N, C-alpha and C positions, 0 to 999 in steps of 0.2 A: 196533378194526378191524385186521385182520391184513394185512401186506404180503407179497407173494409175490415172490421173486427169480427172474428168468428170465435165462439166458445164451444168447446167439446165437453159433453157430459162424461163423467168417469166411466159410466157403463156402456158408452157408445163406441163401437168399433166399425171401421169402414173397410170393406173388402176391396179387392182390386177391381171387381166388376161394378158397374154403375147400378144403383138401385133407387127406387122412388121412396122418398120420405113422406110420411104423413104430416099433416099440419101440426099434430101434437108432438112430433118428434123433433121439430125444428122451431125454435123460439128465437125470434130476433131480439137482440139486446137493445134495450132503450138507452137513450142518452143519459149518462150518469153525471152527477155533480163531481167536481174535482176532489180527489183524495179518497174516493170510495170505489171499490171493485165488487161486483155482484156475480155470484155463481148461480147455477140453476136451482140449487137447494135453497136459495133465498138468504143465505148468510152474508153479512156485510163485514168486510175486513178493512181496517185502516191501512193505507199504503205506507204510512210512516211507522206503523207498529210492527209490520212484518215484511221482510224482503222476499219478494216472489221471484222464483226462477223462471226464465223465459221458456216457452214451450217450443219444442222442435218436432217436426214430423218427418218420418223416414219411410221409404217404400221398401218392404221386404217381401219375401215369397208368399207369406201368409196374409199380407195386406198392409195397409197403412198403420203405423204404430206412432202414437203420440206420447210424449213424456218430457220430463224436465231436461233442459239443455245443460250438459255438464260444462262448468266454467273452465275455460282454457287455462293451462298453467302459465304462470308468468315467466317469460323468458329472461327478464331482467334479473329475477331472483337467482335463477340457475347460473346465469353468466357471472353475476357478482360472487356467488358462492364459489364458483370454479376459480375465479380470479383470486379470491382470498385464500383458497386452498393452495393454488399455485404459488402465491407469494409466500405462504407459510412454508411450503416445501422448498422454495428457493432460498430462503434465509439461511438454513443450515449449510447449504452448498456454498453460499457466499462466504460464510465464516470459515469453512474448511479451505476454500481457495485462498483467502487472506492469510491463513495460517501457513499454507504451503508456500506462498510467495515470501512471507517473512522468514520462514525456515530456509528457503533457498538463498535469500539474501545473506543470512548469517553464515551459511556454508560457503558462499562465494567470498565473503569478507575474510573468513579464516583461510581459505585456499589461496587467495591472492596474496595475503600477508605472508603465508608460509613460503610461497615461491619467491616473493620479493626478497625476504631475508636470506634465503639460500643463494640465489643468483647474485644479490648485492654483496654478500660476504665473499663469494668467489671473485667477483670483479675487484673488490677492494684489496684482496690478498695479492692479486697480480698487478694492480694499478693503484699506487699509493698516492692518489690525488683526490681526496674526498670532496674538495670544493668543485672540481671539474665534474665529478660524478653527480654531485647534487645539482649542478647547473644542467647537466643532460637530462636528469629526471624532471626538472621544472620545464625544460624546453619541450620535451615530449608531451607533458601534461598540457602545456599552453597550445600546442598544435591540436591535440584532441579537443580542447575546449573551443577553439576557434572553428574547427570543423563542425562541431556540434551546433554552434550558432549559425554557421554558414548554410548548412543543409537543413536548418529548422528542426533539428532533432530536439532542441530545447530552445525556449524563447530567449531571444537576446534581450538582456536587461537594459534599462535606461538609468544610468548612474549619474548622480549629480556630484559636484565637486565636494560638497559637505559629506556625502557618503563615502567618497574615496578617502577623504581625510580621516574619517572615522575607521575605515578598514585598514589604513596604512599601518597602524601599530600591530594589528593582528597579523598582517602580512610579514612584518619584520620578525615577530615572534615565531611564525610558522617557518620562515626561512632559516632562522637560527636553530630551531628545534630539529629540522631535518638535517641541517649541516652537522650539528653535534652528534646526531644519531649515526650519520655515516662516519664521522671521525671515530666514534666509539666502536662501530662494527669493524673498522679496519685495524683496531688494536686489541680489543677484548672479544670474548665469546658472545654469541648472539643471546644466550640465556642471561648473562649479566646485563646486557643492554636493555633487554625487555623487563628485567626486574626493576631497573631504575625508571623506565618509561611507564611503569604501572601507575605512577602518580600523574601522568599526562592529563587525564580527564579533569582532575581537580584544578590544575592551573589553567586549562582551557576555559572552564566555566568562569573562573575568577576574572581572567583577562577579558573575556567577551563581555562580561557585565561591566567592567571598568571602562573599556574603550568604545564598545558599540552601543551600550545602553538599550533603550527600547526601540531605536531605529534599526531594526534588524531586517535583512532580506531573507528569502527562503534559503534553505541550507545548500542546495545545489548551486544556486547563483553565487552565494557567498564564497563557497569553495572555489568556484571557477575564477572569480575575480582575484582571490587570494593567490591562486596558482600563477596567474599572469603577472601579478605584481611581484611575486617572489622571484620570478625569472628575471625581471628587470633589476630587482635589488641584488640578485646573486651574480649577474653577468659581470659588472665591473670588478667586484671582489675577486672572482675566480681568475679573470684575465690579468689583474695587477699582481696577484699573489702567486699564481701557479703558471700563468701563461696558457697557451693552447697546446696541450700535450696529447691530443688524440689523433694527431696525424699518423698515417701508416709508416712514414719514415722513422719517426720517433719511437713508435711502438716496436717496430722490427729491430731498431738499434738497442732497445731495452730487452730484447729477447722475449717479447710477449707475442702470443698467437693473435694476430690482428683480427681474423674473422671470428674467432671464438670470443674475444673481448667485445667486439662490436655486437655480436648476437646476444651475449649475456647481459650487456649493458642495456640493450633495447628491451629485452624481456623484463629485466628488473625495473626499468622506467615505466613500462606499461602496467606492470603489476603494482607499482608504487601509486600511480594515479588511480588505477582501478579499485584497489582496496579502500583508498580514502573516499572515492566517489560513492562506493557502496556503503561505507560507513555513514556518510551524510544521508543517503537514501533510507537507511534503517532509522536514523534519528528522526526523520519525518514521520515514521510510522509508530514509534514507541516513545516512551518517556525517557528523559535523560538518565533517570536511575536504572531503568532496564538496559539502556545502551551502555552505561558504565559497568553493569554486571557482565554483560556480553563481552565488553572489552577486556575485563579481568579474565574471563574464561578463555578469551583468544590469547592472552599472554601465556597462559598455561599450555595451550596447544602449541604455540610457536616455540616455547622453551623446550618442551618435550621433543617436538619434531627436530629442532636443531641439534639437540644433544644426541639423538639417535643418528641423524644424517652425518654430522661431523665427528661423531664418536668423542665427544667432549667428556673428559673424566670429571666426575661429580663426586665430591666428598660429602659425608654426612652433614658437615657444617654448612656447605653450599646449599644442600637441599633444605636444611632447616631455615636458613636465612631467606631463601627464595619463597618458601612456604609462608613464613611469617609476614613478608612484605605483601604478598598477594592476598593473604587472608585479611590483613589490615585494610587494604583497599577495598576488598569485597565487603567487609563489615561497615566501612565508612559509607560506601554506596547504599547499603541497606538502611543504615541509620538516617541518612539524608532523605530517604524516601518515606519515612515515618512522619505522618502529619500529627502535630499535637492536638489533643482533644480540646475543643473550646470550653472555656471556663464557664460554669453555670453560676448564676447569681444565687 
């Protein structure tokens, strides 16, 4: 198929009706050498020196109109600009969502801890067997961990014997820490117990570095394995020292409300596992220093709540001692977070 080249003079207009053109009105274009374009005026323009717009013809009511063809807008530029603007608008929303999630986790951490201390204190006041209470809490936590792995709510880990050997000392310390906490809650006020426990993050960091080293798992998996190992460590100790005292017959003979004790023990155990699980979830999102500061604030919240709930009398000396202990832990956490400036030569 041959293509015909036609040039329109600037002063030439074509009407809609056909008309005859004279010989002088139509001049055929000669074959031109490459790189040159000739108009009727006789001027020569180099194709490389000037970019020519294509000519388009359109039919209107007044006749045919010729003119430069407007270049279409690039869709790619528009789409890319829209995508960039959408990404820029999405970034602040993502930061706000992360902040809301982190704030919700801190709120749940404090709430579960408050309920655990209140219900656990009530159970230990009526049932003076802290080893059995600790065993029940580890048992409920182990059931929750196994359910989480069974229903694929969290990936089941593949643990080697070397990893279990490294985790075992941490599980022993975890078991003793919770056992001593329950023994303390059964004999002294919640506020005093949490004043002593304010140093817990310090010992946790030191012991984790000593026994686990660099071979560390993710926080949720580590806590899950420690919970199960703590149950197996605690079971023989509780059975040989206290026996099994949670039978309805024994509780009724001791004058304890069985249903109330079972209900509060279950709630305390669920809150016990929940607040520690949330604590490890927070630790995955923030630095250890931020987590330690949040833990210090949590102690204050729990102490104040327990004092108000149990109406514990607090003397000025008690308040001063508690304030000094918590302030010391808070300042220690802040100092540990300060990185020394590199020495310049």
